[in-house]
C-alpha positions in Angstrom: 0.6 4.6 1.0 4.0 4.1 0.8 7.6 5.1 2.3 10.0 6.9 0.0 13.7 8.0 -0.3 13.2 10.7 2.8 12.8 9.1 6.1 9.8 9.5 7.5 8.2 11.0 4.6 5.1 9.0 3.2 3.2 9.2 0.1 -0.5 8.5 0.0 -2.2 7.5 -3.6 -5.6 8.5 -3.3 -8.2 7.8 -6.4 -7.8 11.3 -7.8 -4.6 12.6 -6.0 -1.2 11.9 -4.6 -0.6 13.4 -1.1 2.9 13.5 0.9 3.1 14.0 4.7 5.4 12.7 7.4 5.2 9.9 9.9 5.6 6.0 9.8 3.9 3.1 8.2 3.7 1.7 11.8 1.9 4.9 13.0 -0.7 4.8 10.3 -1.3 1.2 10.8 -2.2 1.9 14.2 -4.5 4.4 13.3 -5.9 2.9 10.2 -6.6 -0.7 10.8 -8.4 -1.3 7.7 -5.0 -0.6 5.7 -2.9 -4.1 4.8 0.6 -4.5 4.5 1.6 -5.4 1.0 5.2 -5.0 1.8 7.6 -3.6 4.4 7.1 -0.1 2.7 3.8 0.0 1.6 0.2 -0.3 3.0 -2.9 -0.8 1.0 -7.0 -0.5 1.2 -7.8 -3.5 -0.1 -11.5 -2.2 -1.2 -9.2 -0.6 -4.0 -7.7 -3.6 -5.4 -9.4 -4.8 -8.4 -7.1 -7.5 -9.5 -4.7 -9.9 -7.8 -1.8 -11.9 -9.7 -0.7 -14.4 -7.6 1.9 -15.7 -10.2 3.5 -12.3 -10.6 2.6 -11.4 -6.8 1.2 -7.9 -8.1 -2.0 -6.2 -7.3 -3.9 -3.9 -10.0 -5.7 -1.0 -8.1 -9.2 0.6 -9.3 -7.1 3.3 -10.8 -4.8 0.9 -13.1 -1.6 1.3 -10.5 0.1 -1.9 -9.9 2.4 -2.9 -6.9 4.5 -5.9 -5.9 3.7 -7.9 -3.1 5.8 -9.8 -0.5 5.1 -13.9 -0.3 4.2 -13.0 3.6 1.9 -10.2 2.3 -0.2 -12.7 0.5 -2.2 -13.7 3.5 -3.2 -10.4 4.0 -4.8 -9.5 0.9 
């Protein structure tokens, strides 16, 4: 799940589709404790991570998509 250019609009990438809705990452994290912060603008379900590249600070998901993560987030994933 990622926030994007419009304030309080979130985009969630599911295995088979993408869903957009309003809210904040903080609100989502309260309701979905299984999501881990990857950066200040991204939450992930760690069960959907296939590979972690610590050198590049990047995760690769089961769908093949990749996302960078912050140094601070490395302890969460």
